[in-house]
MIFIDREN-110245 format. One line per 3 residues: number of its first residue (from 1); their letters; for each residue x negated, y negated, z of C-alpha. Coordinates in Angstrom, 3 decimals, padded with zeros to 6 digits, always signed. Each point is the difference from the previous one (the first is absolute). Layout:
! residues N
NUM = A = X/Y/Z ~ ...
! end
This chain:
! residues 420
1 = XXX = -040.130/-095.444/+067.895 ~ -003.117/-002.783/+000.067 ~ +001.113/-003.085/+002.120
4 = XXX = -002.139/-001.927/-002.304 ~ +002.052/+000.462/-003.547 ~ +001.367/-003.550/-001.093
7 = XXX = -002.536/-001.614/+002.317 ~ -002.662/-002.171/-001.537 ~ -003.527/-000.743/+000.962
10 = XXX = -001.345/-002.889/+000.103 ~ -003.655/-000.817/-000.687 ~ -002.390/-001.450/+003.145
13 = XXX = +000.336/-003.566/-001.460 ~ +003.299/-000.160/-000.747 ~ +001.057/+001.264/+003.761
16 = XXX = -002.601/-002.734/+001.454 ~ +001.417/-002.411/-002.199 ~ +003.587/+000.549/+001.606
19 = XXX = -000.948/+001.140/+003.406 ~ -002.091/-003.657/+000.238 ~ +002.907/-001.644/-001.277
22 = XXX = +002.010/+001.302/+002.684 ~ -002.147/-000.785/+002.535 ~ -000.151/-003.701/-001.014
25 = XXX = +004.117/+000.431/+000.089 ~ +000.269/+001.221/+003.347 ~ -002.640/-002.940/+001.425
28 = XXX = +001.499/-002.643/-002.105 ~ -002.736/-000.876/-002.114 ~ +000.422/-001.155/-003.354
31 = XXX = +000.034/+002.662/-003.062 ~ +001.830/+002.615/+002.369 ~ +002.344/+002.339/-001.242
34 = XXX = +001.671/+002.837/+001.485 ~ -000.689/+003.226/-000.830 ~ +002.128/+002.631/-001.820
37 = XXX = -001.494/+003.382/-000.270 ~ +003.337/+002.073/-000.421 ~ -000.837/+003.595/-001.647
40 = XXX = -003.973/-000.658/+000.292 ~ -002.470/+002.699/+000.461 ~ -001.848/-001.241/+002.588
43 = XXX = -001.233/+003.817/+001.558 ~ -003.928/+000.197/+001.389 ~ -000.131/-003.895/+000.226
46 = XXX = -001.444/-002.010/+002.957 ~ +002.479/-002.636/+000.615 ~ -001.778/-000.179/+003.912
49 = XXX = +000.499/-003.664/+001.768 ~ +001.827/-001.165/-002.897 ~ +002.944/-002.634/+000.278
52 = XXX = +003.066/+001.599/-001.432 ~ +002.369/-001.483/+002.113 ~ +003.561/-000.037/-001.930
55 = XXX = -001.538/+001.291/-002.896 ~ +002.283/+002.287/-002.188 ~ -000.994/+003.966/-000.698
58 = XXX = +003.319/+001.385/-000.643 ~ -000.512/+003.632/-001.473 ~ -003.787/-000.253/-000.013
61 = XXX = -002.507/+002.948/+000.709 ~ -002.589/-000.343/+002.791 ~ -001.121/+003.628/-000.041
64 = XXX = -003.130/+000.035/+002.429 ~ -000.541/-003.761/+000.126 ~ -001.768/-001.850/+002.820
67 = XXX = +002.449/-002.919/+001.509 ~ -001.829/-000.126/+003.493 ~ +000.716/-003.164/+001.387
70 = XXX = +001.742/-001.380/-003.037 ~ +002.889/-002.492/+000.519 ~ +002.932/+001.200/-001.776
73 = XXX = +002.552/-001.697/+002.333 ~ +003.755/-000.392/-001.565 ~ -001.693/+001.818/-002.863
76 = XXX = +002.173/+001.791/-002.580 ~ -001.260/+003.796/-000.078 ~ +003.282/+001.441/-000.933
79 = XXX = -000.016/+003.244/-001.075 ~ -003.799/-000.054/-000.269 ~ -002.192/+003.262/+000.241
82 = XXX = -002.445/-000.624/+002.565 ~ -000.827/+003.450/+000.729 ~ -003.741/+000.773/+001.525
85 = XXX = -000.697/-003.985/+000.451 ~ -001.832/-001.280/+002.656 ~ +001.965/-002.715/+001.327
88 = XXX = -002.061/-000.396/+003.744 ~ +001.262/-003.224/+001.739 ~ +001.786/-001.473/-003.403
91 = XXX = +002.652/-002.313/+000.809 ~ +003.087/+001.162/-001.242 ~ +002.499/-002.304/+002.528
94 = XXX = +003.567/-000.201/-001.839 ~ -001.207/+002.081/-003.324 ~ +002.613/+001.732/-001.936
97 = XXX = -001.362/+003.694/-000.078 ~ +003.419/+001.210/-001.384 ~ -000.343/+003.536/-001.569
100 = XXX = -004.208/-000.118/+000.378 ~ -001.704/+002.844/+000.283 ~ -002.711/+000.118/+002.217
103 = XXX = -001.020/+003.217/+000.660 ~ -003.191/+000.739/+001.703 ~ -000.725/-004.027/-000.062
106 = XXX = -002.092/-000.960/+003.054 ~ +001.889/-003.166/+001.427 ~ -001.542/+000.227/+003.387
109 = XXX = +000.073/-003.784/+001.894 ~ +002.229/-001.175/-002.514 ~ +002.528/-002.662/+000.509
112 = XXX = +003.422/+001.377/-001.559 ~ +001.691/-002.729/+002.477 ~ +004.176/+000.439/-001.567
115 = XXX = -001.657/+001.757/-003.085 ~ +002.900/+001.606/-002.261 ~ -000.067/+003.759/-000.717
118 = XXX = +003.397/+000.959/-000.724 ~ +001.227/+001.858/-003.235 ~ -000.867/-001.620/-003.699
121 = XXX = +001.177/+000.388/-003.186 ~ -003.136/+000.731/-002.144 ~ -000.388/-000.535/-003.865
124 = XXX = -001.779/+003.517/-001.205 ~ -001.809/-000.677/-003.592 ~ +000.523/+003.289/-002.663
127 = XXX = -003.788/+002.403/+000.337 ~ -000.068/-001.134/-003.620 ~ +002.007/-002.844/-001.189
130 = XXX = -001.092/-002.090/+002.903 ~ +001.978/-003.092/+000.445 ~ +002.183/+000.283/-002.451
133 = XXX = +002.232/+002.915/+001.740 ~ +000.306/-000.704/+003.703 ~ +002.446/+001.780/+002.142
136 = XXX = +000.567/-001.005/+003.654 ~ +000.138/+002.265/+003.156 ~ +000.578/-000.980/+003.736
139 = XXX = -003.143/+000.482/+001.794 ~ -000.380/-000.315/+003.848 ~ -003.138/-001.274/+001.410
142 = XXX = -002.672/+003.028/+000.408 ~ -002.461/-000.511/+002.958 ~ -000.381/+003.944/+000.309
145 = XXX = -003.557/+000.550/+001.714 ~ -000.771/-003.786/+000.263 ~ -002.859/-001.311/+002.353
148 = XXX = +002.425/-003.068/+001.626 ~ -002.295/+000.114/+003.170 ~ +000.093/-003.350/+002.169
151 = XXX = +001.986/-001.655/-002.592 ~ +002.600/-002.601/+000.827 ~ +003.606/+001.283/-001.365
154 = XXX = +001.919/-002.189/+002.293 ~ +003.524/-000.686/-001.905 ~ -000.817/+001.995/-002.921
157 = XXX = +002.478/+001.741/-002.140 ~ -000.897/+003.915/-000.449 ~ +003.948/+001.035/+000.190
160 = XXX = +000.029/+003.431/-002.509 ~ -003.433/-000.282/-000.807 ~ -002.500/+002.890/+000.630
163 = XXX = -003.319/+000.095/+002.232 ~ -000.516/+003.729/+000.571 ~ -002.766/+001.046/+002.178
166 = XXX = -001.000/-003.876/-000.104 ~ -002.213/-001.478/+002.530 ~ +001.518/-002.669/+002.160
169 = XXX = -002.613/+000.004/+002.950 ~ +000.134/-002.912/+002.018 ~ +002.219/-002.232/-002.514
172 = XXX = +002.425/-002.668/+001.165 ~ +003.390/+001.288/-001.451 ~ +002.283/-002.503/+002.269
175 = XXX = +003.239/-000.493/-002.007 ~ -000.984/+002.439/-002.742 ~ +002.857/+000.993/-001.813
178 = XXX = -000.298/+003.835/-000.750 ~ +003.651/+001.284/-000.560 ~ -000.138/+002.950/-002.314
181 = XXX = -003.416/+000.254/-000.248 ~ -002.233/+002.993/+000.094 ~ -002.718/-000.475/+002.426
184 = XXX = -000.585/+004.318/+000.475 ~ -002.903/+000.773/+001.883 ~ -001.341/-003.572/-000.361
187 = XXX = -002.466/-001.158/+002.999 ~ +001.301/-002.939/+002.173 ~ -002.018/+000.656/+002.594
190 = XXX = -000.234/-003.332/+002.033 ~ +002.299/-002.145/-002.504 ~ +002.060/-002.461/+001.471
193 = XXX = +003.619/+000.245/-001.421 ~ +001.343/-002.020/+002.060 ~ +003.570/-000.406/-001.339
196 = XXX = -000.170/+002.050/-003.150 ~ +002.840/+001.694/-001.808 ~ -000.149/+003.391/+000.014
199 = XXX = +003.579/+000.893/-001.205 ~ -000.380/+003.191/-001.990 ~ -003.263/+000.067/-000.071
202 = XXX = -001.999/+003.078/-000.763 ~ -002.347/+000.350/+003.059 ~ -000.612/+003.401/+000.251
205 = XXX = -003.600/+001.263/+001.109 ~ -001.257/-003.819/+000.458 ~ -002.157/-000.723/+002.546
208 = XXX = +001.108/-003.197/+002.270 ~ -002.804/+001.099/+002.713 ~ -000.321/-003.689/+002.217
211 = XXX = +002.455/-002.003/-002.685 ~ +002.090/-002.583/+001.257 ~ +003.793/+000.907/-000.666
214 = XXX = +001.921/-003.165/+001.923 ~ +003.389/-000.648/-001.763 ~ -000.682/+003.268/-002.098
217 = XXX = +003.426/+001.912/-000.122 ~ -001.934/+003.781/-000.822 ~ +003.561/+001.839/+000.622
220 = XXX = +000.418/-001.779/-003.900 ~ -002.992/+001.766/-001.359 ~ -001.312/+003.361/-001.015
223 = XXX = -002.449/+001.045/+002.668 ~ -000.541/+003.701/+000.395 ~ -003.355/+000.929/+000.380
226 = XXX = -001.220/-003.299/+000.721 ~ -002.599/-000.698/+002.967 ~ +001.655/-003.072/+002.031
229 = XXX = -002.489/+000.409/+003.062 ~ -000.769/-002.786/+001.630 ~ +002.108/-002.769/-001.965
232 = XXX = +000.836/-002.788/+001.433 ~ +003.865/-000.418/+000.568 ~ +002.091/-002.883/+000.737
235 = XXX = -000.268/-001.851/+003.529 ~ +001.978/+001.767/+002.518 ~ +002.971/-001.253/+002.043
238 = XXX = -002.424/-000.779/+002.929 ~ -002.476/-001.915/-001.984 ~ +003.200/-002.062/-000.675
241 = XXX = +001.144/-000.439/+003.605 ~ -003.370/-001.030/+000.899 ~ -001.077/-002.769/-002.816
244 = XXX = +000.956/-003.225/+002.159 ~ -002.337/+001.896/+002.991 ~ -002.705/+000.069/-002.489
247 = XXX = +000.112/-003.148/-001.598 ~ +000.125/-001.669/+003.671 ~ -003.272/+001.331/+000.589
250 = XXX = -001.458/-001.603/-003.124 ~ +001.375/-003.044/+001.024 ~ -001.971/+000.625/+003.226
253 = XXX = -003.259/+000.379/-002.264 ~ +000.785/-003.040/-001.620 ~ +000.344/-001.943/+003.218
256 = XXX = -002.888/+001.339/+001.289 ~ -002.365/-001.395/-002.963 ~ +001.740/-003.603/+000.171
259 = XXX = -000.446/-000.622/+003.446 ~ -003.320/+001.334/+000.293 ~ +001.075/+003.380/+002.221
262 = XXX = +001.640/-001.675/+002.792 ~ +003.635/+001.221/-001.298 ~ +000.877/+003.363/-001.781
265 = XXX = -002.568/+002.933/-000.771 ~ -001.365/+001.712/-002.908 ~ +002.963/+002.478/-001.402
268 = XXX = -000.266/+003.539/+000.263 ~ +001.434/+002.039/-002.770 ~ -001.967/+002.926/+000.343
271 = XXX = +001.804/+003.189/-001.549 ~ +003.193/-002.338/-001.016 ~ +001.748/+000.076/-003.444
274 = XXX = +000.044/-003.517/-001.061 ~ +001.099/+000.009/-003.537 ~ +003.523/-001.688/+001.360
277 = XXX = -001.866/-003.128/+000.067 ~ -000.821/-000.276/-003.361 ~ -000.970/-003.682/-000.564
280 = XXX = +000.920/-001.043/+003.624 ~ -003.786/-000.312/+000.633 ~ -001.126/-001.999/-003.162
283 = XXX = -002.231/-002.610/+001.056 ~ -000.093/+000.284/+004.123 ~ -002.530/+000.038/+001.997
286 = XXX = -000.823/+003.599/+001.556 ~ -003.772/-000.220/+001.011 ~ -000.599/+002.866/+002.046
289 = XXX = +002.926/+002.083/-000.507 ~ -000.220/+003.874/+000.383 ~ +001.759/+002.532/-002.400
292 = XXX = -001.937/+002.849/-000.233 ~ +001.809/+002.845/-001.715 ~ +002.535/-002.203/-000.727
295 = XXX = +002.294/-000.285/-003.123 ~ -000.015/-003.023/-001.990 ~ +000.546/+001.324/-003.684
298 = XXX = +000.904/-002.785/-002.139 ~ -000.096/-002.949/+002.460 ~ -000.773/-003.548/-001.025
301 = XXX = -002.807/-000.900/+002.253 ~ -001.249/-002.906/-002.856 ~ -001.353/-002.967/+001.749
304 = XXX = +000.074/+001.134/+003.848 ~ -002.630/-000.583/+002.616 ~ -001.339/+003.901/+000.438
307 = XXX = -003.432/-000.330/+001.918 ~ -001.303/+002.427/+001.979 ~ +003.165/+002.414/-000.817
310 = XXX = -000.289/+003.406/+000.640 ~ +001.911/+002.075/-003.251 ~ -001.746/+003.155/+000.759
313 = XXX = +001.468/+002.909/-001.305 ~ +002.880/-001.990/-001.340 ~ +001.956/+000.439/-003.143
316 = XXX = -000.136/-003.240/-001.713 ~ +001.147/+001.540/-003.838 ~ +000.883/-002.865/-002.013
319 = XXX = -000.284/-002.705/+002.767 ~ -000.773/-003.661/-001.254 ~ -002.853/-001.575/+001.649
322 = XXX = -000.457/-002.752/-002.635 ~ -001.914/-002.831/+001.465 ~ -000.078/+001.460/+003.724
325 = XXX = -002.803/-000.551/+002.365 ~ -000.872/+003.760/+000.930 ~ -003.688/-001.307/+001.565
328 = XXX = -000.919/+002.829/+002.151 ~ +002.673/+002.624/-000.288 ~ +000.138/+003.277/+000.704
331 = XXX = +001.214/+002.016/-002.636 ~ -001.865/+003.295/+000.198 ~ +001.955/+003.093/-001.531
334 = XXX = +002.588/-002.833/-001.141 ~ +001.855/+001.259/-003.044 ~ +000.317/-003.510/-002.293
337 = XXX = +000.690/+001.917/-003.037 ~ +000.957/-002.880/-002.957 ~ +000.045/-002.544/+002.658
340 = XXX = -000.244/-003.481/-000.809 ~ -003.401/-001.581/+001.852 ~ -000.324/-002.732/-002.949
343 = XXX = -001.244/-003.189/+001.705 ~ -000.554/+001.163/+003.381 ~ -002.558/-000.286/+002.539
346 = XXX = -001.767/+003.242/+001.243 ~ -003.292/-001.520/+001.319 ~ -001.182/+000.581/+003.417
349 = XXX = +001.714/-001.763/+003.149 ~ -001.819/-002.088/+002.034 ~ -000.010/+000.679/+003.785
352 = XXX = -002.183/-002.325/+001.941 ~ -003.861/+000.456/+001.015 ~ -001.069/+000.407/-003.711
355 = XXX = +001.827/+003.102/-000.115 ~ +002.585/+001.530/-002.752 ~ +002.229/+002.589/-000.784
358 = XXX = +000.326/+001.063/-003.733 ~ +003.040/+001.180/-001.726 ~ -000.042/+003.673/+000.343
361 = XXX = +001.273/+001.606/-002.944 ~ -001.408/+003.820/+000.839 ~ +001.388/+002.857/-001.399
364 = XXX = +003.085/-002.310/-001.130 ~ +001.695/+000.851/-003.302 ~ +000.208/-002.826/-002.358
367 = XXX = +000.497/+001.667/-003.445 ~ +001.187/-002.352/-002.738 ~ +000.326/-002.719/+002.734
370 = XXX = -000.283/-003.732/-001.360 ~ -003.049/-001.423/+001.866 ~ -000.950/-002.888/-002.678
373 = XXX = -000.889/-003.196/+001.510 ~ -000.502/+001.463/+003.186 ~ -002.805/-001.151/+002.590
376 = XXX = -001.172/+003.532/+001.018 ~ -003.776/-001.464/+001.105 ~ -001.339/+002.708/+002.465
379 = XXX = +003.063/+001.894/+000.369 ~ -000.684/+004.040/+000.391 ~ +001.641/+002.027/-002.736
382 = XXX = -001.983/+003.220/+001.119 ~ +001.583/+003.120/-001.224 ~ +002.988/-002.193/-001.049
385 = XXX = +002.119/+001.608/-003.378 ~ -000.308/-003.172/-002.267 ~ +000.657/+002.008/-003.347
388 = XXX = +002.071/-002.076/-002.317 ~ -000.409/-003.254/+002.343 ~ -000.544/-003.381/-001.983
391 = XXX = -002.598/-002.334/+001.760 ~ -000.156/-002.549/-002.649 ~ -001.450/-002.950/+001.378
394 = XXX = -000.535/+001.272/+003.494 ~ -002.596/-000.964/+002.223 ~ -001.702/+003.125/+001.458
397 = XXX = -003.772/-001.128/+000.758 ~ -001.030/+001.833/+002.993 ~ +003.010/+002.590/-000.371
400 = XXX = -000.905/+003.649/+001.206 ~ +000.937/+002.588/-002.764 ~ -001.358/+003.555/+002.074
403 = XXX = +002.003/+002.931/-001.605 ~ +002.535/-002.565/-001.799 ~ +001.785/+001.706/-002.608
406 = XXX = -000.503/-002.570/-002.892 ~ +001.052/+001.885/-003.440 ~ +002.537/-002.034/-002.064
409 = XXX = -000.547/-003.180/+001.876 ~ -000.281/-003.404/-001.978 ~ -001.320/-003.224/+000.372
412 = XXX = -003.178/+000.630/+002.383 ~ -003.345/-001.321/-001.917 ~ -002.784/+002.475/-000.510
415 = XXX = -001.698/+001.250/+003.487 ~ +003.328/-001.284/+001.828 ~ +001.712/+002.898/+001.874
418 = XXX = -002.798/+002.116/+000.419 ~ -001.693/+000.946/+003.147 ~ -003.303/-001.249/+000.698
! end
């Protein structure tokens, strides 16, 4: 049955009037009106980068449409057909996606925080009589074969939905509700599922290589044939016993900074699991700290003084470095996938005598990292994996990019991010 049955097609002029009025409505300008585009055929259209926040598209068809970086926050997409739609980096925070068909769509890098994918009652038009004869059927959200790589799905509602063979590589899925969902043969490599609900979830044949599964009870899910190699589980009992000692090391580092090296000493956290710190280190002075090959997944280090720190080989996935001072930091080979580095300082650290140490990110993994408005002057990104990273507003003068992987990177001006 055609999903286009009973869906009206607006002329280009009509649609533009509606969208322009809606954008005026969203921004509080005179003449604005909220868009109500229910049961409309929008297939194949390019709505990229439009501001459609709070718009109502109930039951509409977007087959093959382009919605790249489109703002759809809190939009009503209930029962929509988005098969094959290109929705890369779209903002769908708290969007109503109940009963939506996303089969084959591209939602790479999209923000789906608290979006609702659960079952919905869908109105189906008669193939010949159209809207005159309607029937209703319950339809679970369909996300089979969808590309969610690098997307944020924190707190989203996937209960009972189907995402068979979907790609969730490097996704942030903290607290996602997946009870009763079908994720059979899905790719969850490197995904962060901290605190996710997987009761009754079909995860048979799924790939969890390197995924974060802390706070996840896999015993209540179907995991036959799933690849669980290298997953990160909950911190063990030893880490809970030692957390007080580790905090004292941080205190000593701060005393060393505050007294000009007369008291305390730089903390050595090499090889430690520091996840229990959570936000304990936020804003603290930890200059010259060493955390080689340490695990800091999900920590809040915003506003920290981290000049000259050694994070070589560390697991820094999802770490909040917002506004942190990382001048001269050693991040060689570190994993900063989906880390938040906005407004951080990653320029060179003066050493005296006219010498300085650049921030070293050689061979680092910064996939889907937020690097907006960062000062990365003279930083070294040689051989780094920067695919999907956002450098909007960043200062990258004299940075080195030899052999860096830059596919899908945004925010770099022409000529930037290229080896001389």
